[in-house]
C-alpha positions as a Markdown table, in Angstrom:
| # | Residue | x | y | z |
|---|---|---|---|---|
| 1 | Met | 0.0 | 0.0 | 0.0 |
| 2 | Asn | 2.9 | 2.3 | 0.7 |
| 3 | Glu | 4.2 | 1.7 | -2.8 |
| 4 | Lys | 1.0 | 3.0 | -4.3 |
| 5 | Thr | 1.2 | 6.2 | -2.4 |
| 6 | Thr | 4.8 | 6.7 | -3.4 |
| 7 | Thr | 4.1 | 6.0 | -7.1 |
| 8 | Ser | 1.0 | 8.3 | -7.2 |
| 9 | Ser | 2.9 | 11.2 | -5.7 |
| 10 | Leu | 5.9 | 10.9 | -7.9 |
| 11 | Gly | 4.3 | 12.4 | -11.0 |
| 12 | Pro | 3.2 | 15.7 | -9.4 |
| 13 | Met | 6.5 | 16.0 | -7.6 |
| 14 | Leu | 8.5 | 15.6 | -10.9 |
| 15 | Leu | 6.2 | 18.0 | -12.7 |
| 16 | Thr | 6.6 | 20.6 | -9.9 |
| 17 | Phe | 10.4 | 20.1 | -10.1 |
| 18 | Ala | 10.4 | 20.5 | -13.9 |
| 19 | Ala | 8.3 | 23.7 | -13.7 |
| 20 | Gly | 10.5 | 25.2 | -11.0 |
| 21 | Ala | 13.6 | 24.4 | -13.0 |
| 22 | Ala | 12.1 | 25.9 | -16.1 |
| 23 | Phe | 11.1 | 29.0 | -14.2 |
| 24 | Gly | 14.6 | 29.4 | -12.7 |
| 25 | Ala | 16.2 | 29.0 | -16.1 |
| 26 | Val | 14.0 | 31.8 | -17.5 |
| 27 | Val | 14.7 | 34.1 | -14.6 |
| 28 | Val | 18.5 | 33.5 | -15.1 |
| 29 | Ala | 18.2 | 34.1 | -18.8 |
| 30 | Leu | 16.3 | 37.3 | -18.4 |
| 31 | Thr | 18.5 | 38.7 | -15.6 |
| 32 | Thr | 21.9 | 38.0 | -17.0 |
| 33 | Pro | 23.3 | 41.0 | -19.0 |
| 34 | Lys | 23.4 | 40.0 | -22.7 |
| 35 | Ser | 22.9 | 41.5 | -26.1 |
| 36 | Gly | 19.5 | 41.2 | -27.7 |
| 37 | Pro | 20.5 | 38.6 | -30.3 |
| 38 | Glu | 22.4 | 36.6 | -27.8 |
| 39 | Leu | 19.4 | 36.6 | -25.4 |
| 40 | Arg | 17.0 | 35.7 | -28.1 |
| 41 | Gly | 19.3 | 32.8 | -29.1 |
| 42 | Asn | 19.4 | 31.6 | -25.5 |
| 43 | Leu | 15.7 | 31.8 | -25.2 |
| 44 | Lys | 15.2 | 29.9 | -28.4 |
| 45 | Asp | 17.6 | 27.2 | -27.2 |
| 46 | Leu | 15.8 | 27.1 | -23.8 |
| 47 | Ala | 12.4 | 26.7 | -25.6 |
| 48 | Arg | 13.7 | 23.9 | -27.8 |
| 49 | Arg | 15.1 | 22.0 | -24.8 |
| 50 | Ala | 11.9 | 22.5 | -22.9 |
| 51 | Lys | 9.9 | 21.2 | -25.9 |
| 52 | Glu | 12.1 | 18.1 | -26.1 |
| 53 | Arg | 11.8 | 17.5 | -22.4 |
| 54 | Ala | 8.1 | 17.8 | -22.5 |
| 55 | Ser | 7.9 | 15.4 | -25.4 |
| 56 | Asp | 10.1 | 12.9 | -23.5 |
| 57 | Leu | 7.9 | 13.2 | -20.4 |
| 58 | Ala | 4.7 | 12.7 | -22.5 |
| 59 | Glu | 6.2 | 9.6 | -24.1 |
| 60 | Asp | 7.2 | 8.2 | -20.7 |
| 61 | Ala | 3.7 | 8.9 | -19.4 |
| 62 | Gly | 2.2 | 7.2 | -22.4 |
| 63 | Leu | 4.3 | 4.1 | -21.9 |
| 64 | Ala | 3.4 | 4.0 | -18.2 |
| 65 | Trp | -0.3 | 4.3 | -19.1 |
| 66 | Asn | -0.1 | 1.5 | -21.6 |
| 67 | Gly | 1.7 | -0.7 | -19.0 |
| 68 | Met | -1.0 | 0.0 | -16.5 |
| 69 | Lys | -3.7 | -0.9 | -19.0 |
| 70 | Glu | -1.9 | -4.2 | -19.8 |
| 71 | Arg | -1.6 | -5.1 | -16.1 |
| 72 | Thr | -5.3 | -4.2 | -15.6 |
| 73 | Val | -6.3 | -6.5 | -18.5 |
| 74 | Leu | -4.2 | -9.3 | -17.1 |
| 75 | Ala | -5.6 | -8.8 | -13.6 |
| 76 | Ala | -9.1 | -8.9 | -14.9 |
| 77 | Gly | -8.4 | -12.1 | -16.7 |
| 78 | Asp | -7.0 | -13.7 | -13.6 |
| 79 | Leu | -10.0 | -12.5 | -11.6 |
| 80 | Lys | -12.4 | -14.0 | -14.2 |
| 81 | Arg | -10.5 | -17.4 | -14.1 |
| 82 | Gly | -10.5 | -17.4 | -10.3 |
| 83 | Met | -14.3 | -16.7 | -10.2 |
| 84 | Asn | -15.0 | -19.4 | -12.8 |
| 85 | Asp | -12.8 | -21.9 | -10.8 |
| 86 | Ala | -14.7 | -21.0 | -7.6 |
| 87 | Ala | -18.0 | -21.4 | -9.3 |
| 88 | Asp | -17.0 | -24.8 | -10.7 |
| 89 | Asp | -15.8 | -25.8 | -7.2 |
| 90 | Leu | -19.2 | -24.9 | -5.7 |
| 91 | Arg | -21.1 | -26.8 | -8.4 |
| 92 | Gly | -19.1 | -29.8 | -7.4 |
């Protein structure tokens, strides 16, 4: 039961960390003295990396979701077999 609580709170914790890191990077980029073209280049690079990271996180979430669906289908099949076996035992 403890594992379920840890797993369910991991996603929001990682999202909060990523949002804080992105916010900190933007603050640093905007407060560091740079020329206009250099700052725009840095912001473009930052946006590109954020987009790649978001894509990676979305892919990981999709894989986790698919894995959860597969385990649910397997568990439902096991439950059905168990119920059928129990019913057969009761019939004699």
